[in-house]
C-alpha positions, 0 to 999 in steps of 0.5 A: 500499499505504501508504493501505491501512495508513492505511485499516486504521489508522483502522478499528482505532481506530473499532473500539477506540472501539466496544468501549471504549463497549460496555464502558463499557454492560456495566459500567453493567449489571452495577452495576444487576444487582448492585443488583437481586440485592441487593434481591431477597436482601433479599425472600427471593426466591431464584428472582429471585437466581439468574437475576439471578447467571446473568445477571451472570456472562455479563455479566462474561464478555462485558466480559472478552471486551472487554478480550481483543478490545481487547488484539488490536486494540491488537497489530495497530494495533502491527503495522500501524505497525510494517510501515508504518514497514518499507515506509518504511524499505525504499522509503527503501533501494530509493531509495538502491540506485537512486541508487547504481546511477546513480552507479555507471553514470556513474563509471568507476573507472579514469577517476576513478583517471585523474583523481586521477593527473592531478590530482596530477601537475599539483599536483606540478608546480605546486608545483615552479613555485612554489618555483622562482618563490620561490627566484628572487624570493628570490635577487632581493630577497637582492641587492638587500638586499645591495646596499642594505647596501653602498651604505648603508656607502659613503654613510656612509663618504662623508658622513664623510669629506665632514665631514671635508673640510668641518672641513678647508675651513673652516681654509683661507684664504678667496678674499677673503684672496688666493690659497691658497699651495702649502702652504694648498692642500696642507693643505686636500686630503686624501691618498688615504693618509687616505682609505684610513686613514678606510675601514680604521677604519670596517671597509670595506676 
């Protein structure tokens, strides 16, 4: 049917061109008649003027008919174009309807709903599992951080104690001066009370 409409459009365009050529010929002939009528009028030939005037009236009527026919042809051409467009839209709608029918046949609403519910269920389980793993990892790393922080405090205390011990050891008599006396050994040794006092001063119980 689309080929038929295309063929009709070609014929209508050809008809339109033919009408335009006929109109141009009629207009040329109209000018010639007008000149002849004027010429006969100057010579006083009334009978010839009447005959030529009748021909001019008929010619002008025919020219007006070409306008009417041309308008009709244009209208028909427009109608065929509109019809062709409507047919294309109808074809597109038909193809779309067939596609939807095929999709609807393949898709089971209950199965699709079940699939969506299963997806939601498994997604929730995955989120819960991920949350549990994250919580466990947080606990592990938090405990590790606390242990590292506690160890840093202990190291700091031991370092400070070590520095004080080194200071006290520097004041003790060396081996070259002889064996240390009991009083010197006692002075070079830090008592437990001294260590506890220093720990409390650092805020470590």
